[in-house]
C-alpha positions in Angstrom: 90.1 145.4 106.3 90.1 145.3 102.2 89.1 142.6 101.4 90.6 140.3 98.9 89.0 137.9 96.7 90.1 134.1 96.8 89.3 130.8 94.7 89.8 128.2 96.4 89.8 124.5 94.1 89.3 121.0 95.6 86.7 120.9 98.6 87.9 117.7 100.7 88.4 118.9 104.6 91.6 120.8 104.3 89.7 123.2 101.1 87.0 123.5 103.0 88.6 124.9 106.0 90.2 127.0 104.2 87.4 128.7 102.3 85.3 128.5 104.9 87.5 130.6 107.7 89.0 132.8 104.3 85.2 134.1 104.2 84.8 134.6 107.9 87.7 137.0 107.8 85.5 138.7 105.5 87.1 137.8 101.8 85.6 137.0 98.6 85.7 133.3 97.9 85.0 131.8 94.7 84.8 127.7 95.8 85.3 125.1 93.0 84.5 121.4 93.0 83.5 118.2 90.7 80.7 117.7 93.3 77.6 119.0 93.1 76.8 117.7 96.8 79.9 119.6 98.5 79.1 122.8 96.2 75.1 122.6 97.9 76.9 122.3 101.3 79.1 125.2 101.0 76.9 127.4 98.9 76.0 129.3 101.9 79.1 129.7 103.9 81.0 131.3 100.7 80.4 134.2 98.2 80.1 131.7 95.1 80.1 127.7 94.7 80.5 126.3 91.6 80.1 122.6 90.2 83.2 122.2 87.5 86.1 120.1 86.4 88.8 123.0 87.1 91.4 120.7 84.7 88.6 122.2 81.6 90.7 125.2 80.5 88.0 127.1 78.8 85.4 126.8 81.6 88.1 127.5 84.0 88.6 131.2 82.3 85.0 131.4 82.1 85.0 132.0 85.8 87.6 135.4 85.0 90.2 133.7 87.6 92.3 136.2 86.3 91.0 138.8 88.7 91.4 137.3 92.0 94.6 137.8 93.7 95.0 134.6 95.4 93.9 130.8 94.2 94.8 127.6 96.7 94.5 124.3 95.1 93.9 121.7 97.4 93.7 118.7 95.2 96.0 116.6 96.6 95.3 113.1 96.2 94.8 113.9 92.3 98.4 114.7 91.4 98.5 114.9 87.9 94.9 117.1 88.2 96.5 119.6 90.6 99.5 120.0 88.4 97.2 120.5 85.0 94.9 122.6 87.4 98.0 125.0 89.3 99.7 125.7 85.2 95.9 126.7 83.8 95.5 128.9 87.1 99.0 131.0 86.3 99.1 130.8 82.3 95.2 132.3 83.4 96.9 135.2 85.0 96.3 134.3 88.8 99.1 136.3 90.5 99.6 134.0 94.0 98.6 130.2 93.7 98.8 128.1 96.8 98.5 124.3 96.4 98.2 121.3 98.8 100.8 118.7 98.1 100.7 114.9 98.6 104.4 114.6 98.8 107.6 116.3 99.3 108.6 115.4 95.1 104.6 116.5 94.5 105.4 119.4 96.1 108.9 119.9 94.5 107.6 119.2 91.2 104.2 122.0 91.7 107.0 124.4 92.4 108.8 123.9 88.9 105.7 124.5 86.9 105.0 127.7 88.9 103.0 127.3 92.2 104.0 130.0 94.8 103.8 128.0 97.8 103.3 124.8 98.1 101.8 123.2 101.8 101.6 119.8 103.0 98.5 119.1 105.1 100.0 116.7 107.7 102.3 120.2 108.6 100.4 122.7 107.5 96.0 123.1 108.6 93.8 125.0 106.8 92.7 126.9 109.2 96.5 128.5 109.3 97.0 128.4 105.8 93.9 130.9 105.4 94.8 133.1 108.4 98.4 133.4 107.3 97.1 134.3 103.4 95.4 137.3 104.7 97.4 139.2 107.4 101.5 139.4 106.5 101.5 140.1 110.6 100.5 136.8 111.5 103.3 134.2 112.2 101.3 131.6 113.6 98.6 129.8 115.4 98.5 126.9 117.3 95.2 125.3 118.0 94.9 123.7 121.8 91.1 122.6 121.4 88.3 123.4 119.4 87.9 127.0 121.3 91.4 128.1 122.2 94.3 128.9 120.6 97.6 130.5 120.6 98.5 133.1 118.3 102.1 134.1 117.3 102.2 137.7 115.5 104.7 140.6 114.9 104.2 143.1 117.7 101.7 145.6 115.6 103.5 149.3 114.8 100.8 150.8 117.1 101.7 148.6 120.2 105.3 149.4 120.3 106.3 151.3 123.1 103.2 150.9 125.2 103.0 148.6 127.9 100.7 145.3 128.1 99.0 147.8 130.8 98.4 150.1 128.9 97.2 148.4 125.7 95.0 146.2 128.3 94.9 143.4 126.2 92.9 141.5 128.3 90.0 143.5 128.7 90.2 144.9 125.1 91.1 141.5 123.5 90.6 139.1 125.2 93.8 138.1 125.0 97.0 136.9 127.4 100.4 137.6 126.6 102.8 134.2 127.3 105.8 135.5 125.6 107.7 138.6 123.8 110.4 137.0 121.5 112.5 140.6 121.1 114.7 140.5 117.5 117.4 138.8 118.7 115.6 135.8 119.9 115.2 136.4 123.5 112.4 135.4 125.6 110.6 136.8 128.3 108.0 134.0 129.5 104.7 135.8 131.0 105.9 139.4 131.1 104.9 141.8 133.5 102.1 144.3 132.7 104.9 146.9 133.1 106.8 145.2 130.4 107.0 147.7 127.3 106.2 146.3 123.8 110.0 146.7 121.9 110.7 147.1 118.3 110.3 144.3 115.7 109.6 141.8 118.9 106.8 138.7 118.3 104.2 138.0 120.8 102.9 134.9 122.0 99.5 135.2 123.7 96.7 132.6 123.7 92.8 133.5 123.6 89.6 132.0 122.1 88.7 131.4 119.1 86.4 134.7 118.9 89.1 136.9 120.3 91.5 136.1 118.2 89.5 136.5 115.2 88.6 139.9 116.3 92.4 140.9 116.7 92.9 139.8 113.3 89.8 141.5 112.0 91.2 145.2 113.6 94.7 145.3 115.1 96.2 142.7 112.7 94.4 144.1 109.3 95.1 147.5 110.0 98.6 146.8 109.7 98.8 145.1 106.7 
C-alpha cells in the first residue's frame, strides 16, 4: 500500500479519531490544533503534531501544506474558523479538502467556497471517514461494538470468479460473509460456500476490528 499524506486540523474527538485511524492504516499524518495539551497527547500517535492557529495563513504555509494529498478540517463548532481554514488550504494548493460541518447550511457554505466534501459528525464518524479516504473499494463500515464491525466493500478483482470456499475468507481474513449484493441490487443473504463472487458485486461481512484492518492493509490496499 502506498502511503498518503494527510493533514488533520482540529483535534476534538472526531479529529482525533480521523488522525489516529489514518496513522494506524500506515499513512503520514500532520495533526494541527491550537491546544498544546491536545498536541502533546497525540504526538506519539501520528507522524507530526503541531500547535498552531490554522487561520494564520503565513503559519499554515510554512508547514508546506501544498505537499499533502488530503486535508481534513474537523473544526465544526467555530464556523468562521472552519471557513477560513478551508479557503486557506485550497489557496495553498491542497487538492482535496474534506470538512466537518455543523449543519446543512454550514455544509452548503463550505462546499460553495471550495470544500471537496463535507461530513456531518452525527452521520459520519471519524473512523469511517478515515477508512473511506484510503480505500476506494470500501463502501461503508458499521460499528457493532468496541471489537466488531460490519464492512461493506466492492468485491476485489482477485476474488471475482472464485467461490467463498476457495477464498477461505474466515481462515485467511477472519471475516464471515453475511451477504452478496449484485450490480442489479439482488441480495444473496448468507451465501453458501460454493457461491461464486460475481463481477461488480458488493460483499457485506462481519469481523473484528483487527481482522478488518488486516483485510484493508492486504487485499483492499492492493486494489487501489
